[in-house]
C-alpha positions in Angstrom: 0.0 0.0 0.0 2.9 2.4 0.7 4.0 2.3 -3.0 0.5 3.0 -4.2 0.1 5.8 -1.7 3.2 7.5 -3.0 1.9 7.3 -6.6 -1.4 8.8 -5.5 0.3 11.6 -3.6 2.0 12.6 -6.8 -1.3 12.4 -8.7 -3.0 14.6 -6.1 -0.3 17.2 -6.5 -1.4 17.5 -10.1 -4.6 19.0 -8.8 -2.7 22.1 -7.9 -5.7 24.1 -6.9 -8.6 21.8 -6.9 -12.2 23.1 -7.3 -15.6 21.8 -8.0 -17.0 21.4 -11.5 -20.3 19.7 -10.9 -22.8 21.1 -8.4 -21.4 20.8 -4.9 -17.8 19.5 -5.0 -18.3 16.5 -7.3 -15.9 16.0 -10.3 -17.4 13.9 -13.2 -14.4 14.6 -15.5 -13.3 11.0 -15.8 -13.3 10.6 -19.6 -13.0 12.9 -22.6 -15.5 11.0 -24.7 -18.1 11.2 -21.9 -17.4 14.9 -21.5 -18.0 15.5 -25.2 -21.5 14.1 -24.8 -22.3 16.1 -21.7 -21.5 13.1 -19.5 -24.6 11.3 -20.8 -22.6 8.1 -21.0 -24.2 5.6 -18.5 -25.9 3.5 -21.2 -23.0 3.7 -23.8 -20.0 3.1 -21.5 -18.1 1.7 -24.4 -14.5 2.8 -23.6 -12.3 2.1 -20.6 -13.8 5.0 -18.6 -16.8 2.6 -18.2 -15.0 1.7 -14.9 -16.2 5.1 -13.7 -19.5 5.6 -15.6 -20.9 2.1 -15.7 -18.6 -1.0 -15.0 -21.1 -3.3 -16.8 -20.0 -1.7 -20.0 -16.6 -3.3 -19.9 -18.1 -6.4 -21.5 -18.5 -4.3 -24.7 -14.7 -4.0 -25.0 -12.4 -6.5 -26.6 -8.9 -7.6 -25.7 -6.7 -5.4 -23.5 -7.1 -1.6 -23.4 -5.1 1.2 -21.8 -6.3 4.8 -21.6 -4.8 7.8 -19.9 -5.9 11.3 -20.0 -6.1 14.7 -18.3 -8.6 17.5 -18.0 -7.4 21.1 -17.9 -9.5 23.5 -16.0 -9.6 27.3 -16.1 -11.9 28.7 -13.4 -12.4 32.4 -13.6 -12.6 33.6 -10.0 -16.1 34.1 -8.7 -17.0 37.7 -8.1 -18.9 38.9 -5.0 -20.6 42.2 -4.2 -22.2 42.7 -0.8 -21.5 42.8 2.9 -19.6 40.4 5.2 -19.0 40.0 9.0 -15.6 41.7 9.0 -14.4 45.3 9.2 -17.5 47.5 8.6 -20.1 44.8 8.7 -22.7 46.9 6.8 -20.6 48.4 4.1 -20.9 47.2 0.5 -17.6 45.5 -0.5 -16.3 43.7 -3.6 -14.0 40.7 -3.9 -12.9 38.4 -6.7 -11.5 34.9 -5.9 -8.2 33.9 -7.5 -8.6 32.5 -11.0 -7.3 28.9 -10.9 -5.6 26.6 -13.4 -5.2 22.9 -12.7 -5.3 19.4 -14.1 -7.5 16.4 -13.3 -5.9 13.0 -14.3 -7.5 9.7 -15.2 -6.0 6.3 -16.2 -7.6 2.9 -17.0 -6.6 -0.6 -17.8 -9.1 -3.3 -18.9 -9.0 -6.8 -20.2 -11.9 -8.9 -21.7 -11.7 -12.6 -22.1 -11.8 -14.1 -25.6 -15.4 -15.3 -25.3 -16.5 -11.8 -24.1 -18.2 -13.0 -21.0 -15.8 -11.7 -18.3 -14.0 -8.3 -18.2 -11.9 -6.7 -15.5 -9.7 -3.8 -15.0 -8.6 -0.9 -12.7 -9.3 2.8 -12.9 -7.7 5.9 -11.3 -9.6 9.1 -11.2 -10.6 12.1 -9.0 -14.3 12.0 -8.2 -14.4 14.9 -5.8 -12.6 18.2 -5.3 -13.2 21.5 -3.7 -11.0 24.6 -3.7 -11.3 28.4 -3.4 -8.6 31.0 -2.7 -8.9 34.6 -1.8 -6.4 37.2 -2.6 -4.9 38.1 0.8 -5.1 36.1 4.0 -5.0 39.3 6.2 -7.3 41.6 4.2 -9.8 39.4 2.5 -13.4 40.3 3.4 -14.0 36.6 4.1 -10.8 36.1 6.1 -12.6 35.1 9.4 -14.4 32.2 7.5 -11.9 31.1 4.8 -9.0 32.4 2.8 -8.1 29.1 1.1 -9.5 25.6 0.9 -8.3 22.6 -1.0 -9.9 19.2 -0.9 -8.2 16.8 -3.3 -9.0 13.2 -3.9 -7.8 10.2 -6.0 -9.6 6.9 -6.2 -8.2 3.5 -7.2 -11.1 1.3 -8.5 -10.5 -2.4 -9.3 -13.5 -3.7 -11.3 -15.0 -6.8 -12.7 -17.9 -7.3 -15.1 -19.9 -10.3 -16.4 -21.9 -10.7 -19.5 -24.9 -12.8 -18.4 -26.4 -13.1 -21.9 -26.8 -11.0 -25.0 -29.2 -8.7 -23.2 -27.7 -8.2 -19.7 -24.3 -7.4 -18.3 -23.4 -6.5 -14.7 -20.3 -5.0 -13.1 -19.0 -4.1 -9.7 -15.9 -2.7 -8.0 -14.1 -1.7 -4.8 -13.0 1.9 -4.4 -10.1 3.1 -2.2 -9.8 6.9 -1.8 -6.8 8.9 -0.8 -7.6 12.5 0.1 -5.8 15.6 1.2 -7.4 18.7 2.8 -6.0 22.2 3.5 -7.8 25.1 5.2 -6.6 28.6 5.9 -8.4 31.5 7.7 -7.8 34.5 9.9 -10.2 34.9 12.9 -11.3 38.5 13.4 -12.9 40.3 16.4 -14.6 43.8 16.4 -12.4 46.3 18.1 -9.3 44.0 18.1 -8.9 43.1 14.4 -7.2 40.0 13.1 -6.4 37.4 15.9 -3.9 35.1 14.0 -3.5 33.2 10.8 -4.4 29.5 11.1 -3.7 26.7 8.6 -4.9 23.1 8.8 -3.2 20.6 6.5 -3.6 16.8 6.5 -4.6 13.7 4.7 -6.6 10.4 5.1 -8.3 7.6 3.2 -11.7 6.0 2.8 -13.3 2.9 1.2 -16.4 2.5 -1.0 -17.9 0.4 -3.7 -19.8 0.7 -7.0 -21.9 -1.5 -9.3 -23.6 -1.1 -12.7 -26.1 -2.8 -15.0 -26.3 -2.6 -18.8 -29.4 -3.8 -20.7 -29.6 -4.2 -24.5 -33.3 -4.8 -25.4 -32.5 -4.4 -29.1 -29.4 -4.0 -31.2 -29.7 -0.2 -31.2 -31.1 0.5 -27.8 -29.2 0.4 -24.5 -30.2 1.1 -20.9 -27.6 1.6 -18.2 -27.6 2.2 -14.4 -24.6 3.0 -12.2 -24.4 3.4 -8.4 -21.3 4.6 -6.4 -21.4 4.4 -2.6 -20.6 7.3 -0.3 -17.2 8.0 1.2 -16.4 9.2 4.7 -12.9 10.8 4.4 -11.3 11.2 7.9 -8.4 13.5 8.0 -6.5 12.6 11.2 -3.7 14.3 13.1 -3.6 17.1 10.6 -1.0 19.9 11.2 -2.7 23.0 12.7 -0.2 25.9 12.4 -0.7 29.3 14.0 1.1 32.5 12.8 1.0 36.2 13.0 -0.6 36.3 16.4 -2.4 39.5 17.6 -0.6 41.7 20.2 -3.8 41.5 22.2 -2.7 38.1 23.5 0.5 39.6 25.0 -1.7 42.2 26.8 -3.8 39.4 28.4 -6.9 40.6 26.6 -7.7 37.4 24.7 -6.4 34.7 27.0 -3.7 32.2 26.2 -2.0 32.5 22.8 -2.9 29.7 20.4 0.1 27.5 19.4 0.8 24.9 16.8 -1.2 21.8 17.4 -3.0 18.9 15.7 -6.6 18.5 14.4 -9.1 16.2 12.8 -11.7 16.7 10.1 -14.4 14.5 8.6 -15.8 15.1 5.1 -18.8 13.1 4.1 -18.9 12.6 0.3 -22.2 11.5 -1.2 -23.4 8.4 -3.0 -24.4 8.8 -6.6 -26.8 7.0 -9.0 -27.1 7.5 -12.8 -29.8 6.1 -15.1 -29.4 6.5 -18.9 -30.8 5.4 -22.2 -29.0 5.5 -25.6 -30.4 4.9 -29.1 -28.5 4.5 -32.3 -29.9 5.5 -35.7 -27.5 4.9 -38.5 -24.4 6.9 -37.7 -26.1 8.9 -34.9 -26.2 7.9 -31.2 -28.2 10.0 -28.7 -28.4 9.5 -25.0 -30.2 11.0 -22.1 -29.2 10.5 -18.4 -30.6 11.4 -15.0 -27.8 11.6 -12.5 -28.6 11.8 -8.7 -26.1 13.0 -6.1 -27.3 12.2 -2.5 -25.8 15.3 -0.8 -27.9 14.8 2.3 -24.9 13.0 3.7 -23.0 16.3 3.9 -24.9 17.6 6.9 -22.0 19.3 8.6 -18.2 19.8 8.5 -16.8 18.8 11.9 -13.2 20.0 12.8 -11.7 19.1 16.2 -8.6 20.7 17.8 -6.4 18.9 20.2 -5.1 21.8 22.3 -7.9 24.2 22.6 -7.9 27.8 23.9 -10.9 30.2 24.1 -10.2 31.5 20.5 -9.4 28.2 18.9 -12.0 25.6 19.6 -13.8 22.6 17.9 -16.2 23.6 15.2 -19.1 21.7 13.5 -20.5 24.0 10.9 -23.9 23.0 9.7 -24.3 22.4 5.9 -27.6 20.5 5.5 -27.1 20.0 1.7 -29.9 18.7 -0.4 -30.1 15.8 -2.8 -30.1 16.9 -6.5 -30.6 15.3 -9.9 -28.7 16.6 -13.0 -30.3 16.1 -16.5 -27.8 15.3 -19.2 -28.2 15.1 -23.0 -25.5 14.0 -25.5 -25.1 12.9 -29.1 -22.3 11.4 -31.2 -22.2 11.3 -35.0 -19.7 8.9 -36.7 -18.7 11.0 -39.7 -16.3 8.3 -41.0 -15.1 5.0 -39.5 -12.2 6.7 -37.7 -13.8 10.1 -36.9 -16.7 10.9 -34.5 -18.1 14.3 -33.5 -19.9 14.9 -30.2 -22.0 17.5 -28.4 -23.9 17.7 -25.1 -25.7 19.9 -22.7 -26.8 19.4 -19.1 -28.5 21.1 -16.2 -26.7 20.8 -12.9 -28.7 22.2 -9.9 -26.9 23.3 -6.7 -27.4 21.3 -3.5 -26.3 24.2 -1.3 -29.2 25.9 0.6 -29.0 29.6 1.0 -29.1 29.4 4.8 -25.7 27.6 5.1 -23.8 28.7 2.0 -20.4 30.1 2.8 -17.4 31.5 0.9 -15.7 28.1 0.8 -18.2 27.2 -1.9 -20.5 29.9 -3.2 -22.4 27.5 -5.4 -25.2 28.1 -7.9 -27.2 26.3 -10.5 -25.3 25.7 -13.8 -25.9 25.1 -17.4 -23.0 23.2 -19.0 -22.2 23.0 -22.8 -19.8 20.5 -24.3 -18.3 19.5 -27.6 -15.9 16.8 -28.5 -14.3 14.5 -31.2 -12.7 11.1 -31.4 -10.3 9.7 -33.9 -8.9 6.2 -34.4 -5.4 5.5 -35.9 -4.9 1.8 -36.0 -4.8 0.5 -32.4 -4.8 4.1 -31.1 -7.7 6.2 -30.1 -7.6 10.0 -29.4 -10.5 11.7 -27.8 -10.8 15.5 -27.1 -13.5 17.6 -25.5 -14.3 21.1 -24.3 -16.8 22.4 -21.8 -18.1 25.8 -20.8 -19.8 26.1 -17.3 -22.2 28.9 -17.0 -22.9 29.5 -13.3 -26.1 31.4 -12.7 -25.8 34.6 -10.6 -26.9 33.9 -7.0 -27.9 36.3 -4.3 -27.8 35.1 -0.6 -28.6 36.8 2.6 -27.4 34.7 5.6 -24.9 37.0 7.3 -24.4 36.6 11.1 -22.2 39.5 12.4 -19.1 39.0 14.5 -19.0 39.8 18.2 -16.1 39.6 20.7 -17.2 36.1 21.5 -18.7 34.8 18.2 -17.0 34.6 14.8 -19.3 36.0 12.1 -20.5 33.7 9.3 -22.2 34.0 5.9 -22.7 37.1 3.8 -25.4 39.3 2.2 -24.7 39.7 -1.5 -24.5 38.3 -5.0 -22.0 35.9 -6.6 -21.1 35.5 -10.3 -18.7 33.1 -12.1 -17.9 30.7 -14.9 -15.3 28.2 -16.0 -13.7 26.5 -19.1 -12.4 22.9 -19.4 -10.6 20.9 -22.0 -9.9 17.2 -21.9 -7.6 14.8 -23.8 -7.6 10.9 -23.6 -5.3 8.7 -25.5 -6.1 4.9 -25.7 -4.4 1.9 -27.0 -5.8 -1.6 -27.7 -3.7 -4.7 -27.8 
């Protein structure tokens, strides 16, 4: 396991500033072909990324297949206009998050027996990620809540699939997740100002499972279903570093000065379920999917501190996120035997209620637009895709002002933002 963990640490470092690109902090970017079709891929699942989208689809592949890829993300920083619980708590302020560039990796290996009735393989992908960064840890208008957050995950997913007959295939797998979390903020008190800079940085792992079903009622019609279990990522013995302490501690105003210590955090990641239907007419294949994310598991974000003082205590921020269903539509047109063109669109509702939304994830409903292409050269396959994420403007009024004994939360104001993505997968069959 040690060797695997070192590999995964390196992969996680590729996610240099992870963020979320489905509603909440889910990352569906596990395959370029699927992205080109708006991730409406549960019923097709006909390349190695089936390990993620529907493992039953592995029985459609032949021989051995390797596919590796990466998704480049450019998130234009969200912009905020409104009030926050720091400095003048009623003055209108503006802040723009840092624009982020990073990469989401994926890799798959599959093998199908000669008779086509058993297929197996392993996938590596990043199903969840959350990240935001504000410009200055000491002056950000959100500094008492968050100035930087990174949640980065990588999953290793061994999978096996069985073709029961010409109409039914099933597949299942075990998921091991490695995750890393980092949090920075600067608590603030009216009349005193910034108290200190605090940074929590740690890692942990979690286990899950997945299974899928693929039905072929006719030669041209396919129905697919895919379930992935929840994960409970426990970040244990994380470093908690304190810096830039306020002089008020030396004057005895605020009690003992916080010092470097250890902390724990628990992140509950949701189960997902997708149901899709695909139909082929000549050179055209169209698919529609409904994709559920059961965000009710993310009810809070508990953080515990080992050596507490009055200004550095355990927290358990309520989240109370809601289950959502995304609607996905995609199409592929096979122009020639080696060339395919793709397009997709999907609606992705936000699970974040206005009452608990914070600056760590100012989420909103999204419309996502995708295009893609695939080309075969002998045993090689190249897939590319692009996606534009249009986050709808969202106004929230949930501000709770700071007092000498209570850290303020929330904000009153409006958020705007968008993002661009580009994906590349290269596959080889042997």
